[in-house]
Structure formats: structure tokens, C-alpha cells
C-alpha positions as a Markdown table, in Angstrom:
| # | Residue | x | y | z |
|---|---|---|---|---|
| 1 | Met | 0.0 | 0.0 | 0.0 |
| 2 | Gly | 1.3 | 3.6 | -0.7 |
| 3 | Ser | 2.4 | 4.8 | 0.7 |
| 4 | Pro | 1.4 | 4.8 | 0.5 |
| 5 | Thr | -0.4 | 7.4 | 5.8 |
| 6 | Gly | -3.5 | 12.0 | 11.5 |
| 7 | Ala | -2.6 | 13.3 | 14.7 |
| 8 | Gly | -2.0 | 12.4 | 18.2 |
| 9 | Ser | -0.2 | 9.1 | 18.7 |
| 10 | Arg | 3.2 | 7.6 | 17.9 |
| 11 | Phe | 1.7 | 4.5 | 16.4 |
| 12 | Gly | 1.3 | 5.0 | 12.7 |
| 13 | Pro | -0.7 | 6.9 | 10.1 |
| 14 | Arg | -2.7 | 8.7 | 12.8 |
| 15 | Gly | 0.1 | 9.1 | 15.2 |
| 16 | Ala | 3.0 | 10.3 | 13.1 |
| 17 | Ala | 1.8 | 13.9 | 12.8 |
| 18 | Pro | 5.2 | 15.4 | 11.9 |
| 19 | Met | 5.8 | 12.8 | 9.2 |
| 20 | Leu | 2.4 | 12.9 | 7.8 |
| 21 | Ala | 1.6 | 16.6 | 7.9 |
| 22 | Val | 2.5 | 17.0 | 4.3 |
| 23 | Ile | -0.1 | 14.6 | 3.1 |
| 24 | Cys | -2.8 | 15.0 | 5.7 |
| 25 | Val | -3.3 | 18.7 | 6.1 |
| 26 | Val | -6.5 | 19.8 | 4.4 |
| 27 | Ala | -8.3 | 23.1 | 4.7 |
| 28 | Ser | -11.7 | 21.5 | 4.3 |
| 29 | Leu | -13.3 | 18.4 | 3.0 |
| 30 | Val | -17.0 | 18.5 | 3.4 |
| 31 | Ala | -18.5 | 16.0 | 0.9 |
| 32 | Ala | -17.8 | 13.8 | -2.0 |
| 33 | Ala | -18.7 | 16.6 | -4.3 |
| 34 | Leu | -15.7 | 18.5 | -3.1 |
| 35 | Phe | -13.4 | 15.8 | -4.3 |
| 36 | Val | -15.0 | 15.9 | -7.7 |
| 37 | Thr | -14.5 | 19.6 | -7.8 |
| 38 | Arg | -10.9 | 19.1 | -6.9 |
| 39 | Val | -10.3 | 16.9 | -9.9 |
| 40 | Ala | -9.5 | 20.0 | -11.9 |
| 41 | Pro | -6.5 | 21.2 | -14.0 |
| 42 | Ser | -4.0 | 23.2 | -12.0 |
| 43 | Gly | -0.4 | 23.3 | -11.2 |
| 44 | Pro | 2.7 | 24.4 | -13.2 |
| 45 | Gly | 2.8 | 22.8 | -16.6 |
| 46 | Leu | 0.2 | 20.1 | -15.8 |
| 47 | Ser | -3.3 | 20.1 | -17.1 |
| 48 | Ala | -6.1 | 17.5 | -16.5 |
| 49 | Pro | -9.0 | 16.8 | -18.7 |
| 50 | Ala | -11.9 | 19.3 | -18.3 |
| 51 | Ala | -14.2 | 18.3 | -15.4 |
| 52 | Ser | -17.2 | 18.7 | -17.6 |
| 53 | Ala | -16.0 | 16.1 | -20.1 |
| 54 | Pro | -18.4 | 13.1 | -20.1 |
| 55 | Ala | -17.0 | 9.9 | -18.5 |
| 56 | Ala | -17.6 | 7.9 | -21.7 |
| 57 | Ser | -15.2 | 10.0 | -23.6 |
| 58 | Ala | -12.3 | 9.3 | -21.3 |
| 59 | Pro | -10.2 | 6.4 | -22.6 |
| 60 | Ser | -9.2 | 3.7 | -20.1 |
| 61 | Ala | -5.6 | 3.5 | -19.0 |
| 62 | Ser | -5.1 | 0.2 | -20.8 |
| 63 | Ser | -6.2 | 1.8 | -24.2 |
| 64 | Arg | -4.1 | 5.0 | -23.8 |
| 65 | Thr | -1.0 | 5.5 | -25.9 |
| 66 | Gly | 1.8 | 7.6 | -24.4 |
| 67 | Thr | 2.4 | 8.7 | -20.9 |
| 68 | Glu | 0.4 | 11.6 | -19.5 |
| 69 | Met | -1.2 | 13.1 | -16.4 |
| 70 | Val | -4.9 | 12.2 | -16.3 |
| 71 | Ala | -6.2 | 13.9 | -13.1 |
| 72 | Arg | -5.4 | 16.1 | -10.2 |
| 73 | Leu | -6.9 | 15.0 | -6.9 |
| 74 | Gly | -7.0 | 16.4 | -3.4 |
| 75 | Pro | -4.3 | 15.5 | -0.9 |
| 76 | Gly | -4.3 | 12.4 | 1.3 |
| 77 | Ala | -2.8 | 9.0 | 2.0 |
| 78 | Tyr | -3.3 | 6.8 | -1.0 |
| 79 | Ser | -3.4 | 3.1 | -1.8 |
| 80 | Trp | -4.1 | 1.1 | -5.0 |
| 81 | Ser | -6.7 | -1.7 | -5.2 |
| 82 | Pro | -5.1 | -5.1 | -5.8 |
| 83 | Asp | -6.3 | -5.1 | -9.4 |
| 84 | Ser | -5.0 | -1.6 | -10.1 |
| 85 | Ala | -8.5 | -0.4 | -11.1 |
| 86 | His | -9.1 | 2.1 | -8.3 |
| 87 | Leu | -7.2 | 4.5 | -6.0 |
| 88 | Leu | -8.2 | 5.0 | -2.4 |
| 89 | Val | -7.5 | 8.5 | -1.0 |
| 90 | Ser | -7.9 | 9.0 | 2.8 |
| 91 | Val | -7.6 | 12.0 | 5.1 |
| 92 | Tyr | -7.5 | 11.6 | 8.9 |
| 93 | Gly | -10.9 | 12.3 | 10.4 |
| 94 | Lys | -12.6 | 12.7 | 7.0 |
| 95 | Asn | -14.4 | 10.4 | 4.6 |
| 96 | Ser | -12.3 | 8.4 | 2.2 |
| 97 | Glu | -12.7 | 8.6 | -1.6 |
| 98 | Val | -12.2 | 6.0 | -4.3 |
| 99 | Phe | -11.3 | 7.1 | -7.9 |
| 100 | Asp | -11.0 | 5.1 | -11.1 |
| 101 | Arg | -8.0 | 5.1 | -13.4 |
| 102 | Ala | -9.3 | 8.3 | -15.1 |
| 103 | Gly | -9.5 | 10.1 | -11.8 |
| 104 | Lys | -13.3 | 10.0 | -11.7 |
| 105 | Ala | -14.9 | 9.6 | -8.3 |
| 106 | Ala | -16.2 | 6.1 | -7.8 |
| 107 | Gly | -17.5 | 6.1 | -4.2 |
| 108 | Thr | -17.3 | 7.7 | -0.8 |
| 109 | Phe | -16.6 | 5.5 | 2.2 |
| 110 | Gly | -16.0 | 6.0 | 6.0 |
| 111 | Ala | -13.0 | 7.8 | 7.5 |
| 112 | Thr | -10.9 | 4.7 | 8.0 |
| 113 | Val | -10.9 | 2.0 | 5.4 |
| 114 | Gly | -8.6 | -0.3 | 3.5 |
| 115 | Trp | -8.6 | -2.7 | 0.5 |
| 116 | Leu | -9.8 | -6.1 | 1.7 |
| 117 | Asp | -9.8 | -7.3 | -2.0 |
| 118 | Ala | -10.3 | -5.7 | -5.4 |
| 119 | Gly | -14.1 | -5.3 | -4.9 |
| 120 | His | -14.4 | -4.6 | -1.1 |
| 121 | Leu | -13.1 | -2.3 | 1.6 |
| 122 | Ile | -13.0 | -3.0 | 5.3 |
| 123 | Asn | -13.5 | -0.3 | 7.9 |
| 124 | Glu | -12.1 | 0.2 | 11.4 |
| 125 | Phe | -15.1 | -1.6 | 13.0 |
| 126 | Gly | -14.6 | -4.7 | 10.8 |
| 127 | Arg | -17.5 | -4.0 | 8.5 |
| 128 | Val | -16.9 | -5.0 | 4.9 |
| 129 | Asp | -18.3 | -2.7 | 2.2 |
| 130 | Ser | -18.7 | -3.5 | -1.5 |
| 131 | Leu | -17.1 | -1.0 | -3.9 |
| 132 | Ala | -20.4 | -0.9 | -5.7 |
| 133 | Ala | -22.3 | 0.0 | -2.5 |
| 134 | Pro | -20.3 | 2.4 | -0.3 |
| 135 | Glu | -21.3 | 3.2 | 3.3 |
| 136 | Leu | -20.2 | 5.9 | 5.7 |
| 137 | Ser | -19.2 | 5.6 | 9.4 |
| 138 | Glu | -18.0 | 7.9 | 12.1 |
| 139 | Pro | -14.3 | 7.5 | 12.9 |
| 140 | Gly | -13.4 | 5.5 | 16.0 |
| 141 | Asp | -10.8 | 6.4 | 18.7 |
| 142 | Asn | -7.2 | 5.5 | 17.9 |
| 143 | Ser | -8.2 | 3.1 | 15.2 |
| 144 | Trp | -6.6 | 2.4 | 11.9 |
| 145 | Val | -6.9 | -0.3 | 9.2 |
| 146 | Phe | -4.0 | -2.2 | 7.7 |
| 147 | Ala | -5.6 | -4.4 | 5.0 |
| 148 | Asn | -3.6 | -6.7 | 2.7 |
| 149 | Gly | -5.9 | -6.8 | -0.3 |
| 150 | His | -6.1 | -10.6 | -0.1 |
| 151 | Gly | -8.9 | -11.0 | 2.4 |
| 152 | Ser | -7.2 | -10.1 | 5.7 |
| 153 | Ala | -6.7 | -7.0 | 7.8 |
| 154 | Ala | -5.2 | -5.8 | 11.0 |
| 155 | Ile | -7.3 | -3.2 | 12.9 |
| 156 | Ile | -5.9 | -1.1 | 15.7 |
| 157 | Val | -8.6 | -0.6 | 18.3 |
| 158 | Ala | -6.7 | 1.0 | 21.2 |
| 159 | Val | -3.5 | 2.8 | 21.8 |
| 160 | Pro | -2.0 | 2.8 | 25.3 |
| 161 | Gly | 0.7 | 5.1 | 26.6 |
| 162 | Cys | 4.4 | 4.5 | 26.4 |
| 163 | Asp | 4.1 | 1.2 | 28.2 |
| 164 | Gly | 3.1 | -1.1 | 25.3 |
| 165 | Asp | 2.0 | -1.6 | 21.8 |
| 166 | Pro | -1.4 | -0.8 | 20.4 |
| 167 | Gln | -4.1 | -3.4 | 20.6 |
| 168 | Val | -5.1 | -5.1 | 17.4 |
| 169 | Val | -7.9 | -7.3 | 16.2 |
| 170 | Trp | -7.6 | -9.4 | 13.0 |
| 171 | Tyr | -10.0 | -9.9 | 10.2 |
| 172 | Arg | -9.3 | -13.2 | 8.5 |
| 173 | Asp | -11.2 | -16.2 | 7.0 |
| 174 | Gly | -14.2 | -14.0 | 6.6 |
| 175 | Ser | -14.7 | -12.9 | 10.2 |
| 176 | Leu | -13.4 | -10.5 | 12.8 |
| 177 | Gly | -11.4 | -11.9 | 15.7 |
| 178 | Val | -12.4 | -11.1 | 19.3 |
| 179 | Ala | -9.1 | -11.4 | 21.1 |
| 180 | Arg | -6.9 | -8.3 | 21.2 |
| 181 | Glu | -3.2 | -8.7 | 20.4 |
| 182 | Thr | -0.6 | -6.1 | 21.4 |
| 183 | Val | 1.5 | -5.4 | 18.3 |
| 184 | Lys | 2.0 | -2.6 | 15.8 |
| 185 | Pro | 1.1 | -3.6 | 12.2 |
| 186 | Phe | 3.0 | -1.7 | 9.5 |
| 187 | Gly | 1.9 | -3.5 | 6.4 |
| 188 | Trp | 2.2 | -6.5 | 4.2 |
| 189 | Ser | 4.1 | -8.1 | 1.3 |
| 190 | Val | 2.5 | -7.5 | -2.1 |
| 191 | Asp | 1.0 | -11.0 | -2.1 |
| 192 | Gly | -0.4 | -10.6 | 1.4 |
| 193 | Arg | 1.5 | -13.6 | 2.7 |
| 194 | Leu | 3.9 | -11.8 | 5.0 |
| 195 | Ala | 3.0 | -9.2 | 7.7 |
| 196 | Leu | 5.3 | -6.6 | 9.1 |
| 197 | Leu | 4.6 | -6.4 | 12.9 |
| 198 | Gly | 6.5 | -4.1 | 15.3 |
| 199 | His | 7.0 | -3.8 | 19.1 |
| 200 | Tyr | 7.6 | -0.4 | 20.5 |
| 201 | Ser | 10.5 | 0.3 | 22.8 |
| 202 | Cys | 10.4 | 3.0 | 25.5 |
| 203 | Asp | 14.1 | 2.7 | 26.4 |
| 204 | His | 14.9 | 6.2 | 25.0 |
| 205 | Pro | 12.0 | 8.5 | 25.7 |
| 206 | Glu | 14.0 | 11.5 | 24.4 |
| 207 | Leu | 13.4 | 10.2 | 20.8 |
| 208 | Ala | 10.2 | 11.8 | 19.4 |
| 209 | Gly | 9.1 | 8.9 | 17.2 |
| 210 | Trp | 8.8 | 5.2 | 17.0 |
| 211 | Gln | 11.7 | 3.0 | 17.8 |
| 212 | Gly | 11.7 | -0.8 | 18.2 |
| 213 | Arg | 11.8 | -4.2 | 16.7 |
| 214 | Val | 10.0 | -5.1 | 13.5 |
| 215 | Asp | 9.3 | -8.8 | 12.7 |
| 216 | Val | 8.5 | -10.4 | 9.3 |
| 217 | Val | 5.7 | -12.8 | 10.1 |
| 218 | Asp | 4.1 | -15.6 | 8.0 |
| 219 | Phe | 0.5 | -14.6 | 8.5 |
| 220 | Ala | -0.9 | -18.1 | 7.8 |
| 221 | Thr | 1.2 | -19.8 | 10.5 |
| 222 | Arg | 2.0 | -16.7 | 12.6 |
| 223 | Gln | 5.6 | -17.8 | 12.6 |
| 224 | Thr | 8.2 | -15.1 | 13.0 |
| 225 | Leu | 10.6 | -15.5 | 10.1 |
| 226 | Val | 13.1 | -12.8 | 10.9 |
| 227 | Gly | 13.3 | -9.4 | 12.6 |
| 228 | Ala | 15.2 | -6.1 | 12.6 |
| 229 | Gly | 15.9 | -4.3 | 15.9 |
| 230 | Gly | 16.0 | -0.6 | 16.6 |
| 231 | Val | 14.0 | 0.4 | 13.6 |
| 232 | Thr | 13.3 | 4.2 | 13.6 |
| 233 | Gly | 12.3 | 5.1 | 10.0 |
| 234 | Lys | 11.5 | 3.8 | 6.6 |
| 235 | Met | 11.3 | 0.1 | 5.8 |
| 236 | Ala | 10.4 | -2.0 | 2.8 |
| 237 | Leu | 10.4 | -5.6 | 1.7 |
| 238 | Asn | 12.1 | -6.1 | -1.7 |
| 239 | Pro | 9.9 | -7.1 | -4.7 |
| 240 | Ala | 10.4 | -10.8 | -4.1 |
| 241 | Ala | 9.7 | -10.4 | -0.3 |
| 242 | Thr | 13.0 | -12.2 | 0.4 |
| 243 | Arg | 14.7 | -9.3 | 2.2 |
| 244 | Leu | 13.7 | -6.5 | 4.5 |
| 245 | Ala | 15.6 | -3.1 | 4.5 |
| 246 | Ala | 14.9 | -0.8 | 7.4 |
| 247 | Gln | 16.3 | 2.5 | 8.7 |
| 248 | Ser | 17.9 | 2.2 | 12.2 |
| 249 | Gly | 19.1 | 5.5 | 13.4 |
| 250 | Thr | 21.8 | 6.6 | 11.0 |
| 251 | Asn | 22.3 | 3.1 | 9.7 |
| 252 | Val | 20.4 | 0.8 | 7.3 |
| 253 | Lys | 19.8 | -2.8 | 8.2 |
| 254 | Val | 19.1 | -5.5 | 5.6 |
| 255 | Val | 17.9 | -8.9 | 6.8 |
| 256 | Asp | 17.3 | -12.1 | 4.8 |
| 257 | Val | 13.8 | -13.4 | 5.4 |
| 258 | Ala | 14.6 | -17.1 | 4.7 |
| 259 | Asp | 17.7 | -17.7 | 6.8 |
| 260 | Gly | 18.3 | -14.6 | 8.9 |
| 261 | Pro | 21.7 | -13.2 | 8.0 |
| 262 | Ser | 21.9 | -9.5 | 8.1 |
| 263 | Met | 24.1 | -6.6 | 7.2 |
| 264 | Thr | 24.4 | -3.1 | 8.5 |
| 265 | Ile | 25.3 | -0.2 | 6.3 |
| 266 | Ala | 26.6 | 2.7 | 8.4 |
| 267 | Asp | 25.9 | 6.4 | 7.8 |
| 268 | Ala | 23.2 | 5.9 | 5.2 |
| 269 | Val | 19.5 | 6.7 | 4.5 |
| 270 | Phe | 17.4 | 4.0 | 2.8 |
| 271 | Leu | 15.7 | 5.3 | -0.3 |
| 272 | Gly | 14.2 | 2.2 | -1.9 |
| 273 | Trp | 14.7 | -1.1 | -3.7 |
| 274 | Arg | 15.9 | -1.1 | -7.4 |
| 275 | Asp | 15.2 | -4.8 | -7.6 |
| 276 | Ser | 15.4 | -7.7 | -5.2 |
| 277 | Glu | 19.2 | -7.7 | -5.1 |
| 278 | His | 19.9 | -4.0 | -5.2 |
| 279 | Leu | 18.8 | -1.0 | -3.1 |
| 280 | Tyr | 19.4 | 2.8 | -3.2 |
| 281 | Leu | 21.0 | 4.7 | -0.3 |
| 282 | Lys | 21.7 | 8.3 | 0.4 |
| 283 | Thr | 25.1 | 8.8 | 1.9 |
| 284 | Gly | 27.6 | 11.5 | 2.8 |
| 285 | Ala | 27.3 | 15.2 | 3.6 |
| 286 | Lys | 26.4 | 15.9 | 0.0 |
| 287 | Asp | 23.6 | 13.4 | -0.1 |
| 288 | Glu | 25.2 | 11.2 | -2.8 |
| 289 | Ile | 22.9 | 8.4 | -4.1 |
| 290 | Arg | 24.5 | 5.0 | -4.3 |
| 291 | Leu | 23.3 | 1.7 | -5.7 |
| 292 | Val | 24.3 | -1.2 | -3.4 |
| 293 | Asp | 24.3 | -4.9 | -4.2 |
| 294 | Val | 23.1 | -6.8 | -1.1 |
| 295 | Ser | 23.1 | -10.3 | -2.6 |
| 296 | Gly | 26.5 | -11.1 | -1.0 |
| 297 | Gly | 25.2 | -10.5 | 2.5 |
| 298 | Arg | 28.1 | -8.1 | 3.4 |
| 299 | Thr | 28.5 | -4.4 | 3.6 |
| 300 | Gln | 29.6 | -2.9 | 0.2 |
| 301 | Ala | 30.3 | 0.6 | -0.8 |
| 302 | Gly | 28.1 | 0.4 | -3.9 |
| 303 | Thr | 28.3 | 2.4 | -7.1 |
| 304 | Ala | 27.5 | 6.1 | -7.5 |
| 305 | Ala | 24.1 | 6.8 | -9.1 |
| 306 | Gly | 23.0 | 10.1 | -10.4 |
| 307 | Ala | 19.4 | 9.4 | -9.4 |
| 308 | Trp | 17.1 | 7.0 | -7.6 |
| 309 | Leu | 15.0 | 4.8 | -9.8 |
| 310 | Ile | 11.7 | 3.5 | -8.4 |
| 311 | Pro | 10.6 | 0.5 | -10.4 |
| 312 | Ser | 7.2 | -0.5 | -11.7 |
| 313 | Asn | 5.9 | -4.0 | -12.5 |
| 314 | Ala | 5.6 | -3.0 | -16.2 |
| 315 | Gly | 9.1 | -1.9 | -16.7 |
| 316 | Pro | 9.2 | 1.9 | -16.5 |
| 317 | Phe | 10.7 | 3.8 | -13.5 |
| 318 | Val | 10.2 | 7.1 | -11.7 |
| 319 | Glu | 13.5 | 8.9 | -11.5 |
| 320 | Ala | 13.9 | 11.0 | -8.3 |
| 321 | Asp | 16.7 | 12.8 | -6.5 |
| 322 | Ala | 17.9 | 12.3 | -3.0 |
| 323 | Ser | 15.1 | 14.5 | -1.5 |
| 324 | Gly | 12.4 | 12.4 | -3.3 |
| 325 | Ala | 11.7 | 15.1 | -5.8 |
| 326 | Val | 10.7 | 13.6 | -9.2 |
| 327 | Arg | 12.7 | 14.4 | -12.3 |
| 328 | Arg | 10.9 | 12.3 | -14.9 |
| 329 | Ile | 9.2 | 9.0 | -15.8 |
| 330 | Val | 11.7 | 6.8 | -17.8 |
| 331 | Gly | 11.4 | 3.6 | -19.8 |
| 332 | Ser | 12.5 | 0.1 | -18.9 |
| 333 | Asp | 16.0 | 0.9 | -20.1 |
| 334 | Gly | 16.3 | 3.4 | -17.3 |
| 335 | Ala | 17.3 | 6.1 | -19.7 |
| 336 | Thr | 14.5 | 6.9 | -22.2 |
| 337 | Thr | 12.3 | 9.8 | -21.1 |
| 338 | Leu | 8.6 | 9.0 | -21.2 |
| 339 | Leu | 7.6 | 12.2 | -19.5 |
| 340 | Asp | 9.7 | 15.1 | -18.2 |
| 341 | Leu | 8.5 | 16.2 | -14.7 |
| 342 | Ser | 11.6 | 18.2 | -13.7 |
| 343 | Gly | 9.8 | 21.5 | -13.5 |
| 344 | Glu | 6.6 | 20.3 | -11.8 |
| 345 | Ser | 7.6 | 20.2 | -8.1 |
| 346 | Leu | 6.3 | 16.6 | -7.6 |
| 347 | Val | 7.7 | 14.2 | -5.0 |
| 348 | Ala | 7.7 | 10.4 | -4.9 |
| 349 | Asp | 8.4 | 10.2 | -1.1 |
| 350 | Ser | 7.5 | 13.4 | 0.8 |
| 351 | Ala | 8.7 | 11.9 | 4.1 |
| 352 | Leu | 12.3 | 12.3 | 3.0 |
| 353 | Thr | 11.9 | 16.0 | 3.5 |
| 354 | Ser | 10.1 | 15.8 | 6.9 |
| 355 | Ala | 11.5 | 15.4 | 10.4 |
| 356 | Pro | 11.6 | 13.5 | 12.6 |
| 357 | Asp | 11.6 | 10.3 | 10.7 |
| 358 | Tyr | 9.0 | 7.8 | 11.9 |
| 359 | Ala | 9.0 | 4.1 | 11.3 |
| 360 | Arg | 6.8 | 3.3 | 8.3 |
| 361 | Asn | 6.4 | 0.7 | 5.6 |
| 362 | Trp | 6.8 | 2.2 | 2.1 |
| 363 | Ala | 5.1 | 0.6 | -0.9 |
| 364 | Gly | 5.8 | 3.2 | -3.5 |
| 365 | Pro | 3.7 | 5.2 | -5.9 |
| 366 | Trp | 3.1 | 2.6 | -8.6 |
| 367 | Ser | -0.1 | 0.6 | -9.2 |
| 368 | Pro | 0.4 | -3.2 | -9.0 |
| 369 | Asp | 0.2 | -3.5 | -12.8 |
| 370 | Gly | 2.8 | -0.8 | -13.3 |
| 371 | Arg | 0.6 | 1.2 | -15.7 |
| 372 | Met | -0.6 | 3.9 | -13.3 |
| 373 | Leu | 1.3 | 6.3 | -11.0 |
| 374 | Val | 0.4 | 8.7 | -8.3 |
| 375 | Leu | 2.7 | 11.5 | -7.2 |
| 376 | Glu | 2.4 | 14.2 | -4.6 |
| 377 | Ser | 2.8 | 17.9 | -5.0 |
| 378 | His | 5.8 | 19.2 | -3.1 |
| 379 | Gly | 3.6 | 21.2 | -0.6 |
| 380 | Gly | 1.3 | 18.3 | -0.1 |
| 381 | Thr | -1.7 | 20.1 | -1.6 |
| 382 | Ala | -2.6 | 17.6 | -4.3 |
| 383 | Leu | -2.1 | 14.2 | -5.8 |
| 384 | Tyr | -1.4 | 13.8 | -9.5 |
| 385 | Leu | -2.5 | 10.7 | -11.3 |
| 386 | Phe | -0.6 | 9.5 | -14.4 |
| 387 | Ser | -1.2 | 6.8 | -17.0 |
| 388 | Val | 2.1 | 5.3 | -18.1 |
| 389 | Asp | 2.7 | 3.5 | -21.4 |
| 390 | Pro | 5.6 | 1.2 | -21.0 |
| 391 | Ala | 6.4 | 1.3 | -24.7 |
| 392 | Pro | 9.1 | 3.9 | -25.6 |
| 393 | Pro | 7.9 | 7.0 | -27.3 |
| 394 | Ala | 7.8 | 7.1 | -31.1 |
| 395 | Ala | 10.8 | 8.4 | -32.8 |
């Protein structure tokens, strides 16, 4: 899920206010009609289709040729449906909106929901709503939904003080569990098989954000496969879900899910995975980007990279600098420009510019099919939706 991300507690999307201020601050959001109104052309150099255009005239992303911006949406935390057909946009304390691939509003749901599967969302009370029949609900206290898109979800129902983890109930096998478990859910592997579950540490109360151990758990068996200690910032499983990279203070830890060997890369900031064997780091006083091969299981200096490439499942990449600012969308060769965005003030990962850094799972801006892309404005005032044609542009 995107990154896809309230105020008040240290336990995640609602708790990491400094981290999430960029994407969650909204002047007003009163009804679904407001979202429709906000799907309007604006911003430097970017223009969306006219709001008055009939829906039937908008081509589907699968039939589009070329790479283009298709809609400008209001700000919020976003996540793609498992089939890439819809985008969920949520704002803390407000109703959530679902949009189709053309940026057209497809439904208004309760304040806290997540993708249970491609056709259903689950809310913080464990109610499952069909995408075809949205329902609204009032937000609960200290609750949040971490759904995996494959029929299961973790729902935070209570957040204690600095003496333990939040309390979670699980939705699985078509029903909501009764027992409360004390654990912090961060997210899932893309296939929904592995869960990232954390345990907060209060050993250093002077630190403003989360710190603690994060375990990779086989959700079917509830077996802990591997863990990373002292996690303080960004984390992500690689595309094959065989390794976990996590920020730990000023270091980056990489652990192998299958057999547990780990490596620590000192004085680095984790940017993201290039593929399952290589990751991008920011190092040095000048924020140099380096591409590091972690297949050998040992610390390596890596090779200098002029940019950070965020991969899609269809081949293209988003090219960003060390701050997360987007330069362009490039083809599968990593060089051909599909769309130049260097002057548009868009970011792929706004948390890179915020402080303090809070632990969070990062899924990236691409839809699962790699044909759609969502990017944030630098000031967090809007989301931009793109259709991406993986074929290189015509000569």
C-alpha cells in the first residue's frame, strides 16, 4: 500500500503527525462533491481533462498511448486496489474517496478503510463494504486499518501510553477476531503472505518517534521468520519479499527473510529497492545516491548513481533525486524519457523532507500493474494521477 499514511499518537498513520503533515493537512473536505470539484486542472505545466467532459469520452488507461497526467486529486494518504483499477485516498478524520483510473470519483466511504480485496473495503469496525455500495461511518478512537488486499486485515482498536504496543484485532477467514493482540502492524508483502509487525521500545523517551523491533511474520502460520531491531524510520520488503531493508538511526539494516543473515550499512539513508538484489541509499554530507548490491550479505560501498529509480511491474521507472523530488518517468531501459517532470515540483516520497523520521512501511507510488502512477505535490496540496505507457515514445 502507498504509501502509501492523523494526529496524536506515535503508532502509525494517525500518530506520526510530523511525518504525515505534508499529506494529511487539508483546509476543508465536506463532501464527495468537493473531491469531484478538486479533480481539476491546475499546477505548473500540468493540465487535467476538463471536469465537464463526459465519462464515456475518457479512454481507459489500458487503451491509452503515451504517458500523461490524467487527473489532479485532493491531498491524502493513498493506496491502490489489488487489481490496479481504483485508487483510495484517505484523510485523517474525513471520509475516504475512491477514484477510477481516469480520476473519476467512484465512491465515498468511511473515514478509516482499507482494501480487503479488489471489490471490497473494510472499515475500522470490521465491516466489509462493497465497492459498488459504499457506506459511511464515524471514525473511532485511535483506530486504523491495515488491510492486505487478499482477504485479511489488522485493525488497531486501542493505543496505550508509552508502556506497550497498540491493541489489534484481526479480520481473516471472513470474520473479525475477538481477542486483542498487542502489536504494531506496519503493512504486508505484495502477495499478502507476510506481515510486518512491530514492538515499541520506550528505552529512549527522548526520541520523538517510533523505535523498536519489526518482525516479518508468515501470516498463515503466525511464525516469525526474521526481525530487525532498533527500527526508527522507513522500511520495505524487496519485490520478491526475500529481504527487509529498514532505517535504524543513522544506519540501514538489511535482513534475509529465509535464513536470517543481516548486514548493516553505516551512515546511510534508505531510499528504496531497485530490484530484489539492489537498493538505493543516500550517503555523505552531499547526499550522494549509491546503488548497493546486497546479494552477497556483506557491507559494500556500492556504485555512485545520479538518481534514484523507483521500479514498476511493467518496466518503467520514476526517477527522483535524494530528496524524493521527481525528475521524470523513464522507460524500462532506465534512460529513455517517457515524461519530463523536472519542473513540476512533484515528489515520490515526501517523508524524505520531513523530520523527525517515523517508522513506516513504504510501498511506493506505482499501481500493482505498473501502468498507473500517483505523485504528490511538493507542498502536499494535491495528488497527480498518471497513465504510463511502458512502450518507448515514437521516434
